[in-house]
N, C-alpha and C positions, 0 to 999 in steps of 0.2 A: 569520419563518423564512426561511432562505436555501436550502432544499433543492431549489428548482426548477432550480438550475444543477448540472451535474456537479461532483463534489468537486474534480476537477483544475482546473476553471475557478475555483472558489471559492478554491483555493490561490493561483492567480495574482492574484486580487483582493486577497487578504490580503498577498501579497508587495509589492503596489503601494501599500500604506498609507503615507501621509505624515501624521504627527501634528503637525508644526510644533513639535516639542520636547515635546509633551504625552505623558503616559504612558498606555499601553493595558493593560487587564486582559485576560488570557487564562485561561479556565477550562475544564478538561476534567472531565466528570462521568460516573460510571457510573450509567446509568439502566436497568439490566437489570430484568426483572420482579420479582425479589426485593427490589430497592431501591425499587420503586414503592409497596410496602406501607409506609404511614406516610411515604412520600416522604423516605426517609432520605438521599437525595442532597442535600437542602437542609441537613441537619445536617452532612454531610460538607463542603459548601461553606463553611459558617460556620467549621468547625474549620480548614480549610486557609487561610482568610483570616486567622484569628487567628494561626496559625503564621507566615504570611508577614509580618504586621505586626510581629512581634517582632524581625525581622531588618532592617526597613527604616529608612532615615534619616528624621529628622523631616519633611523637606521632601516626602517621598513619601507620608506617612501620609494627608494630606487627599485625594490622588488615589485612593488605595486605598479609603478610606471611601466616596467618592462613587461609584466604579464598582461596588464591592461592593454598595452599596444598590440600585443599578440592576439588577444581576443578581438579587439576592435578591427584588426586587419581581417580576421575570419568573418566577422559580421558584415564587412563590406562586400562579401561574396554573395553567393546565391541565397535566397530567403530560406529559412528553416522549413523542413518538410513536415513539421509537427506543431502542435499547439503550445508546447513548452520546450525549453532547452536548458540543459545543464552542461556547463563547461568547466573543466579543471585544467589548470596550466601551471607547470613549474619548469621553466626553461633549463636551469642548471641541472636538474635531474632528468632531463629529456622526457618529461611527462606531459602528455596532452590527451585529454579525453573530451569528446563532444558527444553528448547523449541526447538525442531527440526523444521527448516523452509525449505521449498522445493526450496528456491532460494539462490544463493550465496550472502553472506553479506560481507561488508567491515570489515576487522578484526580490533578490538580495545579492550582494557581493561581499565575500568574506576573504580574508587573507590570514593564513595560519600555517602551522607546521604539518597539518593533516588536511585532507579534503573535508569540507563542511558537508555532512551527509544527511542531516536531519530532514531537510525537505524531501530528499529521495526516499528515505525510510518512511516518512509520513505518507508519501504517495503510494508506496507499495502496500502500506497498512490500510489506507483508505479505500483503495481500488483493488480489492482481492478479486481473483478470477471467479466468475460464476457462469452458469449455463442457463439458457432459456429454451423451454420446449413449448412451441406454439402449435397446438394440436386440435384437430377435430376428428370425426369418426372415419375419415378416409385419408386425410393428409396430415403431414407434420413438417414443421421447419425447426431445425435445431441450431442454436446460436451459442457462441461463447462471447463473453464481455470481459475485457481486462484493461485496466488503466484508462477507462473511459472509451475504449474502442471496441466496436462490435464486429464480429465476423460470422457469416452464415456458414455452418459446417456441413449440413446435410439436409436433404429433402426426402421425405418418405411419402409414397403414394400407393394406396392399395384400393382395388376395386371392391366396393362393398355393396351388395344388392340392396335395393331400397326396401322399405317396409311394405308388407302386403295388407290390403284392407278389404279383402273379399269375404272375410269371416269363415267360420267352420274350421275343420281340421287343417286345411291347407294354410289358413292364416297362422295358426299356432306353429306349424312346422316351419313355415317361411320366416316367422318371427325369430325362432330359435336359430335358423340359418343366418339371418341378418346379424343377430347378436354374436354368433360365433365368428363371423367375419370381422366385426368391430373389435372383438377381443384379440383376434390374430393380428389385426393392424396395430392395436395399442401395444401388444406384446412385442411386436417388431420395433416400435418406437422405443420401448423400454430397453430392448437389446442394443439399439443404436446408442442410447444414452450411456449404457454400461461401457460400450466400446469407447465412447468419447471421454468418459471419466478415466479410463486407463490411458488413453492417448494424450489427453490434455487435462490433468487433474484439476478439478474446480472445487471451491469451498461451499457454494450454495447453488440451489436450483430453483428457478422461478417457472411455474407452469402458467400458460396463457391459452385462452380459447374459450369455447362454450363450456359451461359449468359441468354438464354431464360427461363430456369427454375428459376434462381435467380430473374429475372425481374418479372415474374408472381407471385412468392412467395411474393416478397416485396410489390406488388400491393395489395394482399389480406390480408397482416398482419394487425391485429388490431392495433390501434394507439399506445398503450403502447409499442408494439414491433417495429413498424415501426420507431418511433422516436429514438429508440436505435441503429438502423443500422448505422454503421460507415464505412463499407467497403464491397466491393464485389470482390471476388478473383476467377479467373478461376481455376478449380481443377477437378480431377477425383474422382469418388466415392470410388475407391480402394486405395486412397492415405493413407499412413501410419499415425498413430497418431502423430509420431514425426515430420513428414513433416508439418502436419496441425499446430502443436504447434509452430514450428519455423516461419512459414509464418505469423501466426496470432499474435505472440508476436511482430514481427516487426511492424505490423499495430498498435498494442496497444501502443507501445512506441511512435510512430509518433503521434497518437491521443493524448496521454498524454502530449507531448511537446506542441502541438498546443493549447490544453485546458489551459495549464499553461500560455502560452503567452497571451491568451485572458483574463485570470483571473488577471494577473498583470496589463494589460492595463486597465481593469475595475477598479481596486483598485486606480491606479494613476489618471485616468481621473475623477472618481467619487469624490475623495478627492479634486482635483483641482477645481471642480465645486461646492464645498461646500456641497456635498452629504454625505451619510452615509458610509464613508470610511476614512481611515487615513494612513499615511506612515511615516517612520522614526522611529528609535528605541525609543526615548523618548515619542513621541505622542502615539505610539502603546502600549507601556507598561503602559502609563497612562490610555488609554482606557480599557486595560485589568484589571487594578486595579478598575476601575469604573464599571466593569461588562458589558461593552458595546460590547465586541468582539463576533461577530457571526462566522467569519472565519478568523483565523490567517494565514498569508502567510509569509513564511520564505525562504530565499535563502539557498540552499544546502551548508553545510559547514560553515555557519555563526556562529561565537563564539564571545561573549563579556563578559569580567569579570564584576562583579557588586556586588550588595548587595540586601538583602531582609529584610523588617521589619516584624518581627514575630508578632508584635502587631496589625498592620492594614493591612499587606499583600502587601504593596507597594514594587514593584521591580524596581530598578533603575540601569542604566548602568554605575555606578561608585561606589565608596566605601565611602560614607559620614558616619561619626561616628553616626550621628543622622538622623532619617527618615525625609525627607523634608515635609511629610504630617502630621505626628503626633508628631514628636520630640523624639520618643523612639529610643533606640539603635538598630542598624542594624547588620545583620550577613553577612559575605562575601559569595559570590557565585563565583565559577570558571566560570560559564557560565549562564548568565541571559536568553539566548535564550532557552536553555534546560528547565529552570524553567518556562519560558513563555509558552512553548508548553504544559508542564504538567498542568499549571494553566488553559489554554484554554480548555483542555479536561476535567479537573475536574469540570468546570463550564458549561458542556454540549455544548461547542463550537466545532468547527471543525478546523482541521489544514491541510494546504497544504504546502508541502516542494517542492519548484520548482527548476529545474535544467536548464542547457543550457542557451539559449538566455533569457528566462524569468528570471532566477537568475541574469544574467548580468544586465538586465534593472532595476530590483528591487534594486540591489546593487548600481547602479549608481544614481538612483533617490531617493531611500528611505532607504539607509544604509542597505539594505537587509531584511527589515521587514515592513509589512503593514497589514491592516485588513479591512474587510468589517464589518460594525457595526450593532448592533441590533436597536439602537435608537440614 
């Protein structure tokens, strides 16, 4: 198993794969609890391999059979400890990676000269790390959520004197005393969140609890935390971790879709105004070849056959026998989109795979591909 490394580090390890011309099998399997019964993920793998074999040339059949047998032998062992599984195998290159992922993945099997990484990249993109602060005036529970898995990080408890209801000067003084203790408690929660941000950096923060406590906490959060707040949810301090996970994942998905729509709008509008952006398959691949891509944006599910020049690195969305840039021979690619994603990451760029309305707009206006540019 390779789960000891963070998924982002494993992605870089896979990007660095050099097979010396040998083919690598990439398999993504759904190992959710309902698939553990009877281990139906094994049957699914066999079916996917059979479907892939029907479309492969004869020279690739032996590689597929060899690597599929290796994976099948592994699947005969202990059930996966996670809801999803990514497996990469290339026996001649002594390459074997098994990555349990805590979220369900769309099942697929691919055979190529590089690991098929788009599902892994989409998973990292969809399930960014976020924090949850479940708080009232005396207690707080702090969580992080990443890749669909929730972990309780900290509990904070402070004794806060109750409100005084006898009237007169003593009531006013006691009220101020109560409010001061509430403030100190929430300030301590804010300090713990700041420590959590440094220890496990997160992209977004969800506040939960009674409205008065959430409002006061948000008011005193330091700016790096306050700017990360994306939602406030009414909740009880004794809510189960599963309830917190389900409610906040719903928020996270909504926020992700909204951010994707804003990003696509930015790409299209900036490019139309002559700014540092482009869209369309040809213009985006050209910008990538020139090293100009800062953030590559791709519609979910986009695939285009094409070719790549191994001499100068030009990727084009068709199959000319000679590179249009340097005139050298090209090699065919089943999917230039997958290769473009890899190239962007190899050159320290970022990748955003958009879905829903954002994918529809990008597909309609820009053939499903665009980019924000470095220069």
